[in-house]
PDB file of N, CA, C and O in Angstrom, chain B, residues numbered from 101:
ATOM      1  N   MET B 101     -14.495 -38.476 -13.307  1.00  0.00           N
ATOM      2  CA  MET B 101     -13.395 -37.874 -12.926  1.00  0.00           C
ATOM      3  C   MET B 101     -13.495 -36.571 -12.271  1.00  0.00           C
ATOM      4  O   MET B 101     -13.929 -35.572 -12.845  1.00  0.00           O
ATOM      5  N   LYS B 102     -13.022 -36.600 -10.867  1.00  0.00           N
ATOM      6  CA  LYS B 102     -13.123 -35.197 -10.329  1.00  0.00           C
ATOM      7  C   LYS B 102     -12.123 -34.311 -10.197  1.00  0.00           C
ATOM      8  O   LYS B 102     -11.039 -34.551  -9.665  1.00  0.00           O
ATOM      9  N   ILE B 103     -12.547 -33.041 -10.786  1.00  0.00           N
ATOM     10  CA  ILE B 103     -11.654 -32.055 -10.882  1.00  0.00           C
ATOM     11  C   ILE B 103     -11.626 -31.251  -9.514  1.00  0.00           C
ATOM     12  O   ILE B 103     -12.655 -30.928  -8.921  1.00  0.00           O
ATOM     13  N   GLY B 104     -10.164 -30.919  -9.014  1.00  0.00           N
ATOM     14  CA  GLY B 104     -10.104 -30.181  -7.644  1.00  0.00           C
ATOM     15  C   GLY B 104     -10.448 -28.918  -8.242  1.00  0.00           C
ATOM     16  O   GLY B 104     -10.669 -28.488  -9.375  1.00  0.00           O
ATOM     17  N   ALA B 105     -10.397 -28.335  -6.659  1.00  0.00           N
ATOM     18  CA  ALA B 105     -10.405 -26.852  -6.478  1.00  0.00           C
ATOM     19  C   ALA B 105      -9.436 -25.835  -7.241  1.00  0.00           C
ATOM     20  O   ALA B 105      -9.667 -24.686  -7.620  1.00  0.00           O
ATOM     21  N   THR B 106      -7.919 -26.855  -7.382  1.00  0.00           N
ATOM     22  CA  THR B 106      -6.988 -25.676  -7.887  1.00  0.00           C
ATOM     23  C   THR B 106      -7.083 -25.842  -9.511  1.00  0.00           C
ATOM     24  O   THR B 106      -6.471 -24.947 -10.093  1.00  0.00           O
ATOM     25  N   ARG B 107      -7.667 -26.720 -10.302  1.00  0.00           N
ATOM     26  CA  ARG B 107      -7.953 -27.159 -11.627  1.00  0.00           C
ATOM     27  C   ARG B 107      -9.032 -26.168 -11.966  1.00  0.00           C
ATOM     28  O   ARG B 107      -8.899 -25.577 -13.037  1.00  0.00           O
ATOM     29  N   TRP B 108     -10.237 -25.853 -11.110  1.00  0.00           N
ATOM     30  CA  TRP B 108     -11.316 -25.107 -11.394  1.00  0.00           C
ATOM     31  C   TRP B 108     -10.529 -23.647 -11.458  1.00  0.00           C
ATOM     32  O   TRP B 108     -10.402 -22.937 -12.456  1.00  0.00           O
ATOM     33  N   GLY B 109     -10.093 -23.426 -10.274  1.00  0.00           N
ATOM     34  CA  GLY B 109      -9.259 -22.165 -10.546  1.00  0.00           C
ATOM     35  C   GLY B 109      -8.080 -21.521 -11.593  1.00  0.00           C
ATOM     36  O   GLY B 109      -7.763 -20.339 -11.722  1.00  0.00           O
ATOM     37  N   LEU B 110      -7.718 -22.332 -12.068  1.00  0.00           N
ATOM     38  CA  LEU B 110      -7.153 -22.472 -13.518  1.00  0.00           C
ATOM     39  C   LEU B 110      -7.836 -22.373 -14.483  1.00  0.00           C
ATOM     40  O   LEU B 110      -7.483 -21.580 -15.356  1.00  0.00           O
ATOM     41  N   VAL B 111      -8.923 -23.070 -14.630  1.00  0.00           N
ATOM     42  CA  VAL B 111      -9.992 -23.025 -15.759  1.00  0.00           C
ATOM     43  C   VAL B 111     -10.507 -21.566 -15.799  1.00  0.00           C
ATOM     44  O   VAL B 111     -10.660 -20.894 -16.819  1.00  0.00           O
ATOM     45  N   ALA B 112     -10.780 -21.137 -14.367  1.00  0.00           N
ATOM     46  CA  ALA B 112     -11.233 -19.958 -14.417  1.00  0.00           C
ATOM     47  C   ALA B 112     -10.516 -18.837 -14.882  1.00  0.00           C
ATOM     48  O   ALA B 112     -10.943 -18.044 -15.721  1.00  0.00           O
ATOM     49  N   ALA B 113      -9.148 -18.774 -14.186  1.00  0.00           N
ATOM     50  CA  ALA B 113      -7.995 -17.731 -14.980  1.00  0.00           C
ATOM     51  C   ALA B 113      -7.917 -17.938 -16.385  1.00  0.00           C
ATOM     52  O   ALA B 113      -7.857 -16.941 -17.106  1.00  0.00           O
ATOM     53  N   ALA B 114      -7.908 -19.012 -16.861  1.00  0.00           N
ATOM     54  CA  ALA B 114      -7.825 -18.928 -18.557  1.00  0.00           C
ATOM     55  C   ALA B 114      -8.735 -18.615 -19.132  1.00  0.00           C
ATOM     56  O   ALA B 114      -8.466 -18.119 -20.227  1.00  0.00           O
ATOM     57  N   ILE B 115     -10.298 -18.709 -18.758  1.00  0.00           N
ATOM     58  CA  ILE B 115     -11.170 -18.113 -19.330  1.00  0.00           C
ATOM     59  C   ILE B 115     -11.085 -16.589 -19.098  1.00  0.00           C
ATOM     60  O   ILE B 115     -10.868 -15.768 -19.989  1.00  0.00           O
ATOM     61  N   ALA B 116     -11.272 -16.325 -17.864  1.00  0.00           N
ATOM     62  CA  ALA B 116     -10.617 -14.727 -17.486  1.00  0.00           C
ATOM     63  C   ALA B 116      -9.421 -14.063 -18.909  1.00  0.00           C
ATOM     64  O   ALA B 116      -9.600 -13.165 -19.732  1.00  0.00           O
ATOM     65  N   LEU B 117      -8.452 -14.822 -18.714  1.00  0.00           N
ATOM     66  CA  LEU B 117      -7.528 -14.167 -19.647  1.00  0.00           C
ATOM     67  C   LEU B 117      -7.726 -14.228 -21.090  1.00  0.00           C
ATOM     68  O   LEU B 117      -7.109 -13.532 -21.896  1.00  0.00           O
ATOM     69  N   LEU B 118      -8.845 -15.316 -21.452  1.00  0.00           N
ATOM     70  CA  LEU B 118      -9.069 -15.223 -22.924  1.00  0.00           C
ATOM     71  C   LEU B 118     -10.144 -13.955 -23.342  1.00  0.00           C
ATOM     72  O   LEU B 118     -10.008 -13.379 -24.422  1.00  0.00           O
ATOM     73  N   GLN B 119     -11.074 -13.632 -22.510  1.00  0.00           N
ATOM     74  CA  GLN B 119     -11.706 -12.509 -22.427  1.00  0.00           C
ATOM     75  C   GLN B 119     -11.352 -11.287 -21.891  1.00  0.00           C
ATOM     76  O   GLN B 119     -11.738 -10.836 -20.813  1.00  0.00           O
ATOM     77  N   PRO B 120     -10.640 -10.792 -22.645  1.00  0.00           N
ATOM     78  CA  PRO B 120      -9.896  -9.334 -21.725  1.00  0.00           C
ATOM     79  C   PRO B 120     -10.925  -8.064 -21.772  1.00  0.00           C
ATOM     80  O   PRO B 120     -10.927  -7.264 -20.837  1.00  0.00           O
ATOM     81  N   ALA B 121     -11.730  -7.917 -22.800  1.00  0.00           N
ATOM     82  CA  ALA B 121     -12.687  -7.004 -22.875  1.00  0.00           C
ATOM     83  C   ALA B 121     -13.594  -6.896 -21.540  1.00  0.00           C
ATOM     84  O   ALA B 121     -13.822  -5.776 -21.084  1.00  0.00           O
ATOM     85  N   SER B 122     -14.112  -8.049 -20.910  1.00  0.00           N
ATOM     86  CA  SER B 122     -14.867  -7.974 -19.807  1.00  0.00           C
ATOM     87  C   SER B 122     -13.956  -7.585 -18.628  1.00  0.00           C
ATOM     88  O   SER B 122     -14.559  -7.628 -17.556  1.00  0.00           O
ATOM     89  N   ALA B 123     -12.882  -7.279 -18.554  1.00  0.00           N
ATOM     90  CA  ALA B 123     -11.995  -6.977 -17.266  1.00  0.00           C
ATOM     91  C   ALA B 123     -11.747  -5.433 -17.273  1.00  0.00           C
ATOM     92  O   ALA B 123     -11.177  -4.894 -16.325  1.00  0.00           O
ATOM     93  N   PHE B 124     -12.206  -4.698 -18.415  1.00  0.00           N
ATOM     94  CA  PHE B 124     -11.986  -3.576 -18.612  1.00  0.00           C
ATOM     95  C   PHE B 124     -12.504  -2.690 -17.656  1.00  0.00           C
ATOM     96  O   PHE B 124     -13.669  -3.020 -17.435  1.00  0.00           O
ATOM     97  N   ALA B 125     -12.125  -1.569 -16.887  1.00  0.00           N
ATOM     98  CA  ALA B 125     -12.900  -0.698 -16.057  1.00  0.00           C
ATOM     99  C   ALA B 125     -13.847   0.192 -16.356  1.00  0.00           C
ATOM    100  O   ALA B 125     -13.713   0.746 -17.447  1.00  0.00           O
ATOM    101  N   CYS B 126     -14.558   0.422 -15.852  1.00  0.00           N
ATOM    102  CA  CYS B 126     -15.823   1.477 -16.182  1.00  0.00           C
ATOM    103  C   CYS B 126     -15.190   3.102 -16.351  1.00  0.00           C
ATOM    104  O   CYS B 126     -14.104   3.576 -16.018  1.00  0.00           O
ATOM    105  N   ALA B 127     -15.983   3.501 -16.795  1.00  0.00           N
ATOM    106  CA  ALA B 127     -15.684   5.025 -17.210  1.00  0.00           C
ATOM    107  C   ALA B 127     -15.340   5.975 -16.000  1.00  0.00           C
ATOM    108  O   ALA B 127     -14.703   7.028 -16.022  1.00  0.00           O
ATOM    109  N   ALA B 128     -15.988   5.263 -14.839  1.00  0.00           N
ATOM    110  CA  ALA B 128     -15.723   6.282 -13.613  1.00  0.00           C
ATOM    111  C   ALA B 128     -14.211   5.797 -12.842  1.00  0.00           C
ATOM    112  O   ALA B 128     -13.405   6.381 -12.118  1.00  0.00           O
ATOM    113  N   CYS B 129     -14.285   4.733 -13.286  1.00  0.00           N
ATOM    114  CA  CYS B 129     -12.355   4.016 -12.713  1.00  0.00           C
ATOM    115  C   CYS B 129     -11.471   4.434 -13.825  1.00  0.00           C
ATOM    116  O   CYS B 129     -10.519   5.171 -13.570  1.00  0.00           O
ATOM    117  N   TYR B 130     -11.688   4.046 -14.991  1.00  0.00           N
ATOM    118  CA  TYR B 130     -10.565   4.441 -15.908  1.00  0.00           C
ATOM    119  C   TYR B 130     -11.043   5.150 -16.879  1.00  0.00           C
ATOM    120  O   TYR B 130     -11.901   4.669 -17.619  1.00  0.00           O
ATOM    121  N   GLY B 131     -10.532   6.522 -17.060  1.00  0.00           N
ATOM    122  CA  GLY B 131     -10.884   7.594 -17.847  1.00  0.00           C
ATOM    123  C   GLY B 131     -11.270   8.967 -17.225  1.00  0.00           C
ATOM    124  O   GLY B 131     -10.796   9.073 -16.094  1.00  0.00           O
ATOM    125  N   GLN B 132     -11.959  10.006 -17.609  1.00  0.00           N
ATOM    126  CA  GLN B 132     -11.780  11.088 -16.850  1.00  0.00           C
ATOM    127  C   GLN B 132     -12.684  11.041 -15.316  1.00  0.00           C
ATOM    128  O   GLN B 132     -13.768  10.627 -14.905  1.00  0.00           O
ATOM    129  N   SER B 133     -11.254  11.878 -14.710  1.00  0.00           N
ATOM    130  CA  SER B 133     -11.679  12.087 -13.175  1.00  0.00           C
ATOM    131  C   SER B 133     -12.860  13.195 -12.966  1.00  0.00           C
ATOM    132  O   SER B 133     -13.694  13.221 -12.061  1.00  0.00           O
ATOM    133  N   ASP B 134     -12.716  13.999 -13.930  1.00  0.00           N
ATOM    134  CA  ASP B 134     -13.865  14.947 -13.595  1.00  0.00           C
ATOM    135  C   ASP B 134     -14.745  14.732 -14.523  1.00  0.00           C
ATOM    136  O   ASP B 134     -14.728  15.789 -15.154  1.00  0.00           O
ATOM    137  N   ALA B 135     -15.573  13.987 -15.058  1.00  0.00           N
ATOM    138  CA  ALA B 135     -16.558  13.317 -15.318  1.00  0.00           C
ATOM    139  C   ALA B 135     -17.877  13.274 -14.344  1.00  0.00           C
ATOM    140  O   ALA B 135     -17.725  12.972 -13.160  1.00  0.00           O
ATOM    141  N   PRO B 136     -19.050  13.553 -14.818  1.00  0.00           N
ATOM    142  CA  PRO B 136     -20.014  13.379 -13.589  1.00  0.00           C
ATOM    143  C   PRO B 136     -20.326  12.188 -12.843  1.00  0.00           C
ATOM    144  O   PRO B 136     -20.835  12.116 -11.725  1.00  0.00           O
ATOM    145  N   ILE B 137     -19.874  11.070 -13.771  1.00  0.00           N
ATOM    146  CA  ILE B 137     -20.303   9.876 -13.348  1.00  0.00           C
ATOM    147  C   ILE B 137     -19.010   9.546 -12.108  1.00  0.00           C
ATOM    148  O   ILE B 137     -19.271   8.682 -11.271  1.00  0.00           O
ATOM    149  N   ALA B 138     -17.743  10.208 -12.044  1.00  0.00           N
ATOM    150  CA  ALA B 138     -16.709  10.112 -11.260  1.00  0.00           C
ATOM    151  C   ALA B 138     -17.364  10.846 -10.227  1.00  0.00           C
ATOM    152  O   ALA B 138     -17.509  10.254  -9.157  1.00  0.00           O
ATOM    153  N   ARG B 139     -17.772  11.971 -10.325  1.00  0.00           N
ATOM    154  CA  ARG B 139     -18.168  13.121  -9.049  1.00  0.00           C
ATOM    155  C   ARG B 139     -19.006  12.399  -8.280  1.00  0.00           C
ATOM    156  O   ARG B 139     -18.763  12.256  -7.081  1.00  0.00           O
ATOM    157  N   GLY B 140     -20.164  11.818  -8.899  1.00  0.00           N
ATOM    158  CA  GLY B 140     -21.471  11.144  -8.293  1.00  0.00           C
ATOM    159  C   GLY B 140     -20.675   9.954  -7.721  1.00  0.00           C
ATOM    160  O   GLY B 140     -20.799  10.006  -6.497  1.00  0.00           O
ATOM    161  N   MET B 141     -20.046   9.090  -8.015  1.00  0.00           N
ATOM    162  CA  MET B 141     -19.234   7.779  -7.270  1.00  0.00           C
ATOM    163  C   MET B 141     -18.593   8.151  -6.061  1.00  0.00           C
ATOM    164  O   MET B 141     -18.548   7.481  -5.029  1.00  0.00           O
ATOM    165  N   ASN B 142     -17.927   9.660  -6.338  1.00  0.00           N
ATOM    166  CA  ASN B 142     -17.149  10.191  -5.192  1.00  0.00           C
ATOM    167  C   ASN B 142     -18.123  10.738  -4.028  1.00  0.00           C
ATOM    168  O   ASN B 142     -17.912  10.453  -2.850  1.00  0.00           O
ATOM    169  N   TRP B 143     -18.914  11.328  -4.330  1.00  0.00           N
ATOM    170  CA  TRP B 143     -20.159  11.590  -3.564  1.00  0.00           C
ATOM    171  C   TRP B 143     -20.805  10.370  -2.829  1.00  0.00           C
ATOM    172  O   TRP B 143     -20.874  10.414  -1.600  1.00  0.00           O
ATOM    173  N   GLY B 144     -21.175   9.529  -3.355  1.00  0.00           N
ATOM    174  CA  GLY B 144     -21.917   8.101  -3.052  1.00  0.00           C
ATOM    175  C   GLY B 144     -20.712   7.264  -1.950  1.00  0.00           C
ATOM    176  O   GLY B 144     -21.012   6.397  -1.129  1.00  0.00           O
ATOM    177  N   ILE B 145     -19.526   7.725  -2.173  1.00  0.00           N
ATOM    178  CA  ILE B 145     -18.611   6.896  -1.422  1.00  0.00           C
ATOM    179  C   ILE B 145     -18.361   7.751   0.115  1.00  0.00           C
ATOM    180  O   ILE B 145     -18.218   7.204   1.209  1.00  0.00           O
ATOM    181  N   VAL B 146     -18.358   9.087  -0.135  1.00  0.00           N
ATOM    182  CA  VAL B 146     -18.482   9.860   0.899  1.00  0.00           C
ATOM    183  C   VAL B 146     -19.668  10.036   1.887  1.00  0.00           C
ATOM    184  O   VAL B 146     -19.558  10.576   2.988  1.00  0.00           O
ATOM    185  N   SER B 147     -20.820   9.516   1.368  1.00  0.00           N
ATOM    186  CA  SER B 147     -22.150   9.489   1.863  1.00  0.00           C
ATOM    187  C   SER B 147     -22.017   8.041   2.828  1.00  0.00           C
ATOM    188  O   SER B 147     -22.416   8.082   3.992  1.00  0.00           O
ATOM    189  N   LEU B 148     -21.454   6.822   2.281  1.00  0.00           N
ATOM    190  CA  LEU B 148     -21.349   5.589   2.823  1.00  0.00           C
ATOM    191  C   LEU B 148     -20.558   5.666   3.727  1.00  0.00           C
ATOM    192  O   LEU B 148     -20.718   4.985   4.740  1.00  0.00           O
ATOM    193  N   LEU B 149     -19.415   6.592   3.568  1.00  0.00           N
ATOM    194  CA  LEU B 149     -18.588   6.794   4.731  1.00  0.00           C
ATOM    195  C   LEU B 149     -18.732   7.143   6.022  1.00  0.00           C
ATOM    196  O   LEU B 149     -18.198   6.791   7.074  1.00  0.00           O
ATOM    197  N   GLY B 150     -19.942   8.249   5.581  1.00  0.00           N
ATOM    198  CA  GLY B 150     -20.622   8.998   6.735  1.00  0.00           C
ATOM    199  C   GLY B 150     -21.562   8.199   7.533  1.00  0.00           C
ATOM    200  O   GLY B 150     -21.635   8.282   8.759  1.00  0.00           O
ATOM    201  N   MET B 151     -22.385   7.307   6.696  1.00  0.00           N
ATOM    202  CA  MET B 151     -23.293   6.474   7.551  1.00  0.00           C
ATOM    203  C   MET B 151     -22.263   5.559   8.756  1.00  0.00           C
ATOM    204  O   MET B 151     -22.375   5.520   9.981  1.00  0.00           O
ATOM    205  N   VAL B 152     -21.498   5.041   8.061  1.00  0.00           N
ATOM    206  CA  VAL B 152     -20.655   3.781   8.761  1.00  0.00           C
ATOM    207  C   VAL B 152     -20.124   4.821  10.017  1.00  0.00           C
ATOM    208  O   VAL B 152     -20.370   4.430  11.158  1.00  0.00           O
ATOM    209  N   GLY B 153     -19.564   5.843   9.893  1.00  0.00           N
ATOM    210  CA  GLY B 153     -19.077   6.720  10.675  1.00  0.00           C
ATOM    211  C   GLY B 153     -19.833   7.139  11.788  1.00  0.00           C
ATOM    212  O   GLY B 153     -19.413   7.385  12.919  1.00  0.00           O
ATOM    213  N   MET B 154     -21.417   7.217  11.202  1.00  0.00           N
ATOM    214  CA  MET B 154     -22.441   7.355  12.178  1.00  0.00           C
ATOM    215  C   MET B 154     -23.021   6.469  13.040  1.00  0.00           C
ATOM    216  O   MET B 154     -23.430   6.638  14.189  1.00  0.00           O
ATOM    217  N   VAL B 155     -23.004   5.382  12.251  1.00  0.00           N
ATOM    218  CA  VAL B 155     -23.438   4.111  12.984  1.00  0.00           C
ATOM    219  C   VAL B 155     -22.341   3.559  14.218  1.00  0.00           C
ATOM    220  O   VAL B 155     -22.636   3.145  15.339  1.00  0.00           O
ATOM    221  N   LEU B 156     -21.162   3.687  13.677  1.00  0.00           N
ATOM    222  CA  LEU B 156     -19.982   3.471  14.662  1.00  0.00           C
ATOM    223  C   LEU B 156     -20.002   4.315  15.816  1.00  0.00           C
ATOM    224  O   LEU B 156     -19.872   3.854  16.950  1.00  0.00           O
ATOM    225  N   GLY B 157     -20.192   5.780  15.526  1.00  0.00           N
ATOM    226  CA  GLY B 157     -20.500   6.679  16.713  1.00  0.00           C
ATOM    227  C   GLY B 157     -21.500   6.356  17.820  1.00  0.00           C
ATOM    228  O   GLY B 157     -21.273   6.346  19.030  1.00  0.00           O
ATOM    229  N   ILE B 158     -22.761   6.067  17.131  1.00  0.00           N
ATOM    230  CA  ILE B 158     -24.136   5.945  17.898  1.00  0.00           C
ATOM    231  C   ILE B 158     -23.744   4.439  18.602  1.00  0.00           C
ATOM    232  O   ILE B 158     -24.348   4.212  19.651  1.00  0.00           O
ATOM    233  N   LEU B 159     -23.003   3.619  18.235  1.00  0.00           N
ATOM    234  CA  LEU B 159     -22.541   2.282  18.831  1.00  0.00           C
ATOM    235  C   LEU B 159     -21.512   2.658  20.003  1.00  0.00           C
ATOM    236  O   LEU B 159     -21.822   2.298  21.138  1.00  0.00           O
ATOM    237  N   SER B 160     -20.615   3.178  19.860  1.00  0.00           N
ATOM    238  CA  SER B 160     -19.793   3.514  20.626  1.00  0.00           C
ATOM    239  C   SER B 160     -20.501   4.655  21.738  1.00  0.00           C
ATOM    240  O   SER B 160     -19.725   4.892  22.663  1.00  0.00           O
ATOM    241  N   ALA B 161     -21.339   5.133  21.796  1.00  0.00           N
ATOM    242  CA  ALA B 161     -22.091   6.571  22.700  1.00  0.00           C
ATOM    243  C   ALA B 161     -23.142   5.372  23.600  1.00  0.00           C
ATOM    244  O   ALA B 161     -23.444   5.493  24.787  1.00  0.00           O
ATOM    245  N   PHE B 162     -23.551   4.298  22.739  1.00  0.00           N
ATOM    246  CA  PHE B 162     -24.416   3.282  23.663  1.00  0.00           C
ATOM    247  C   PHE B 162     -23.479   2.612  24.506  1.00  0.00           C
ATOM    248  O   PHE B 162     -23.867   2.460  25.664  1.00  0.00           O
ATOM    249  N   PHE B 163     -22.518   2.240  24.267  1.00  0.00           N
ATOM    250  CA  PHE B 163     -21.824   1.292  24.996  1.00  0.00           C
ATOM    251  C   PHE B 163     -20.905   2.012  26.184  1.00  0.00           C
ATOM    252  O   PHE B 163     -20.436   1.413  27.151  1.00  0.00           O
ATOM    253  N   VAL B 164     -20.756   3.392  25.902  1.00  0.00           N
ATOM    254  CA  VAL B 164     -20.103   4.272  26.819  1.00  0.00           C
ATOM    255  C   VAL B 164     -21.582   4.638  27.893  1.00  0.00           C
ATOM    256  O   VAL B 164     -21.371   4.730  29.102  1.00  0.00           O
ATOM    257  N   PHE B 165     -22.680   4.782  27.490  1.00  0.00           N
ATOM    258  CA  PHE B 165     -23.768   4.595  28.238  1.00  0.00           C
ATOM    259  C   PHE B 165     -23.911   3.655  29.210  1.00  0.00           C
ATOM    260  O   PHE B 165     -24.205   3.879  30.384  1.00  0.00           O
ATOM    261  N   LEU B 166     -23.651   2.366  28.593  1.00  0.00           N
ATOM    262  CA  LEU B 166     -24.029   1.246  29.166  1.00  0.00           C
ATOM    263  C   LEU B 166     -22.999   1.132  30.617  1.00  0.00           C
ATOM    264  O   LEU B 166     -23.281   0.717  31.741  1.00  0.00           O
ATOM    265  N   ALA B 167     -21.836   1.633  30.116  1.00  0.00           N
ATOM    266  CA  ALA B 167     -20.729   1.577  31.026  1.00  0.00           C
ATOM    267  C   ALA B 167     -20.969   2.632  32.317  1.00  0.00           C
ATOM    268  O   ALA B 167     -20.819   2.204  33.462  1.00  0.00           O
ATOM    269  N   ARG B 168     -21.201   3.483  32.170  1.00  0.00           N
ATOM    270  CA  ARG B 168     -21.521   4.489  32.979  1.00  0.00           C
ATOM    271  C   ARG B 168     -22.661   4.435  33.872  1.00  0.00           C
ATOM    272  O   ARG B 168     -22.726   5.049  34.937  1.00  0.00           O
ATOM    273  N   LYS B 169     -23.859   3.418  33.236  1.00  0.00           N
ATOM    274  CA  LYS B 169     -24.936   2.979  34.220  1.00  0.00           C
ATOM    275  C   LYS B 169     -24.289   1.832  34.925  1.00  0.00           C
ATOM    276  O   LYS B 169     -24.566   1.869  36.124  1.00  0.00           O
ATOM    277  N   ALA B 170     -23.606   0.934  34.634  1.00  0.00           N
ATOM    278  CA  ALA B 170     -22.913  -0.193  35.001  1.00  0.00           C
ATOM    279  C   ALA B 170     -22.131   0.211  36.691  1.00  0.00           C
ATOM    280  O   ALA B 170     -22.206  -0.338  37.790  1.00  0.00           O
ATOM    281  N   GLN B 171     -21.515   1.244  36.255  1.00  0.00           N
ATOM    282  CA  GLN B 171     -20.466   1.896  37.069  1.00  0.00           C
ATOM    283  C   GLN B 171     -21.391   2.740  38.434  1.00  0.00           C
ATOM    284  O   GLN B 171     -20.921   2.776  39.571  1.00  0.00           O
ATOM    285  N   ASP B 172     -22.632   3.324  38.108  1.00  0.00           N
ATOM    286  CA  ASP B 172     -23.401   3.927  38.824  1.00  0.00           C
ATOM    287  C   ASP B 172     -24.089   2.483  39.732  1.00  0.00           C
ATOM    288  O   ASP B 172     -24.001   2.432  40.959  1.00  0.00           O
ATOM    289  N   ALA B 173     -24.603   1.630  39.102  1.00  0.00           N
ATOM    290  CA  ALA B 173     -25.474   0.789  39.753  1.00  0.00           C
ATOM    291  C   ALA B 173     -24.200   0.193  40.726  1.00  0.00           C
ATOM    292  O   ALA B 173     -24.438  -0.117  41.893  1.00  0.00           O
ATOM    293  N   ALA B 174     -23.064   0.081  40.249  1.00  0.00           N
ATOM    294  CA  ALA B 174     -21.987  -0.470  41.296  1.00  0.00           C
ATOM    295  C   ALA B 174     -22.023   0.128  42.624  1.00  0.00           C
ATOM    296  O   ALA B 174     -22.254  -0.403  43.710  1.00  0.00           O
ATOM    297  N   ALA B 175     -21.764   1.274  42.345  1.00  0.00           N
ATOM    298  CA  ALA B 175     -21.483   2.326  43.328  1.00  0.00           C
ATOM    299  C   ALA B 175     -22.634   2.240  44.465  1.00  0.00           C
ATOM    300  O   ALA B 175     -22.433   2.369  45.673  1.00  0.00           O
ATOM    301  N   THR B 176     -23.816   2.008  43.870  1.00  0.00           N
ATOM    302  CA  THR B 176     -25.057   2.089  45.367  1.00  0.00           C
ATOM    303  C   THR B 176     -24.648   0.652  45.828  1.00  0.00           C
ATOM    304  O   THR B 176     -23.921  -0.115  45.196  1.00  0.00           O
ATOM    305  N   PRO B 177     -25.348   0.376  47.255  1.00  0.00           N
ATOM    306  CA  PRO B 177     -25.140  -0.800  48.136  1.00  0.00           C
ATOM    307  C   PRO B 177     -26.025  -1.533  47.403  1.00  0.00           C
ATOM    308  O   PRO B 177     -25.340  -2.316  46.744  1.00  0.00           O
ATOM    309  N   SER B 178     -27.047  -1.681  47.192  1.00  0.00           N
ATOM    310  CA  SER B 178     -28.069  -2.757  46.718  1.00  0.00           C
ATOM    311  C   SER B 178     -27.950  -2.773  45.178  1.00  0.00           C
ATOM    312  O   SER B 178     -28.690  -3.586  44.623  1.00  0.00           O
ATOM    313  N   GLY B 179     -27.176  -2.043  44.406  1.00  0.00           N
ATOM    314  CA  GLY B 179     -27.514  -2.284  42.904  1.00  0.00           C
ATOM    315  C   GLY B 179     -28.503  -1.701  42.390  1.00  0.00           C
ATOM    316  O   GLY B 179     -28.342  -1.362  41.217  1.00  0.00           O
ATOM    317  N   MET B 180     -29.599  -1.434  42.919  1.00  0.00           N
ATOM    318  CA  MET B 180     -30.868  -0.636  42.520  1.00  0.00           C
ATOM    319  C   MET B 180     -31.031   0.524  43.332  1.00  0.00           C
ATOM    320  O   MET B 180     -30.631   0.589  44.495  1.00  0.00           O
ATOM    321  N   ARG B 181     -31.599   1.412  42.744  1.00  0.00           N
ATOM    322  CA  ARG B 181     -32.205   2.831  43.267  1.00  0.00           C
ATOM    323  C   ARG B 181     -33.713   2.604  43.571  1.00  0.00           C
ATOM    324  O   ARG B 181     -34.365   1.824  42.877  1.00  0.00           O
ATOM    325  N   ARG B 182     -34.204   3.206  44.488  1.00  0.00           N
ATOM    326  CA  ARG B 182     -35.606   3.555  44.972  1.00  0.00           C
ATOM    327  C   ARG B 182     -36.100   4.967  44.444  1.00  0.00           C
ATOM    328  O   ARG B 182     -35.527   6.002  44.783  1.00  0.00           O
ATOM    329  N   VAL B 183     -36.880   4.956  43.840  1.00  0.00           N
ATOM    330  CA  VAL B 183     -37.520   6.414  43.409  1.00  0.00           C
ATOM    331  C   VAL B 183     -38.844   6.621  44.394  1.00  0.00           C
ATOM    332  O   VAL B 183     -39.839   5.897  44.412  1.00  0.00           O
ATOM    333  N   GLY B 184     -38.627   7.644  45.102  1.00  0.00           N
ATOM    334  CA  GLY B 184     -40.059   7.901  46.187  1.00  0.00           C
ATOM    335  C   GLY B 184     -41.028   8.305  45.349  1.00  0.00           C
ATOM    336  O   GLY B 184     -40.968   8.229  44.121  1.00  0.00           O
ATOM    337  N   PRO B 185     -42.110   8.826  46.116  1.00  0.00           N
ATOM    338  CA  PRO B 185     -43.106   9.343  45.377  1.00  0.00           C
ATOM    339  C   PRO B 185     -42.985  10.610  44.920  1.00  0.00           C
ATOM    340  O   PRO B 185     -43.657  10.815  43.909  1.00  0.00           O
ATOM    341  N   THR B 186     -42.253  11.685  45.384  1.00  0.00           N
ATOM    342  CA  THR B 186     -41.959  12.754  44.656  1.00  0.00           C
ATOM    343  C   THR B 186     -41.192  12.964  43.675  1.00  0.00           C
ATOM    344  O   THR B 186     -41.296  14.019  43.050  1.00  0.00           O
ATOM    345  N   GLY B 187     -40.038  11.786  43.248  1.00  0.00           N
ATOM    346  CA  GLY B 187     -39.476  11.260  42.360  1.00  0.00           C
ATOM    347  C   GLY B 187     -37.938  11.529  42.613  1.00  0.00           C
ATOM    348  O   GLY B 187     -36.977  11.500  41.844  1.00  0.00           O
ATOM    349  N   ASP B 188     -38.045  11.803  43.981  1.00  0.00           N
ATOM    350  CA  ASP B 188     -36.272  11.870  44.162  1.00  0.00           C
ATOM    351  C   ASP B 188     -35.885  10.307  44.685  1.00  0.00           C
ATOM    352  O   ASP B 188     -36.624   9.416  45.105  1.00  0.00           O
ATOM    353  N   VAL B 189     -34.546  10.340  44.502  1.00  0.00           N
ATOM    354  CA  VAL B 189     -33.912   9.140  44.659  1.00  0.00           C
ATOM    355  C   VAL B 189     -33.737   8.958  46.058  1.00  0.00           C
ATOM    356  O   VAL B 189     -33.231   9.862  46.723  1.00  0.00           O
ATOM    357  N   GLU B 190     -34.203   7.586  46.728  1.00  0.00           N
ATOM    358  CA  GLU B 190     -34.271   7.181  47.696  1.00  0.00           C
ATOM    359  C   GLU B 190     -32.664   6.535  48.165  1.00  0.00           C
ATOM    360  O   GLU B 190     -32.540   5.543  47.446  1.00  0.00           O
ATOM    361  N   THR B 191     -31.832   6.616  48.742  1.00  0.00           N
ATOM    362  CA  THR B 191     -30.530   6.010  49.372  1.00  0.00           C
ATOM    363  C   THR B 191     -30.762   4.729  50.502  1.00  0.00           C
ATOM    364  O   THR B 191     -29.791   4.199  51.042  1.00  0.00           O
TER     365      THR B 191
END
């Protein structure tokens, strides 16, 4: 006999309800907000948000760079620039 996904969900919910001690929050989430573990968790969250912001900033700067290069390439007649022997850009 096959048991459907709905019945498996009900079985999992029943097991979770029968063991409520495993659903308690940790001391950082449920307890003293000025505990050292809570402060450490807050700094961890801030550092992860900083990393995400930095990566998104770098990605957006890269796409702005690409857009400017594409706009500059479209402005030249041939789409490419030639650099002369002295390093000057020839048009």
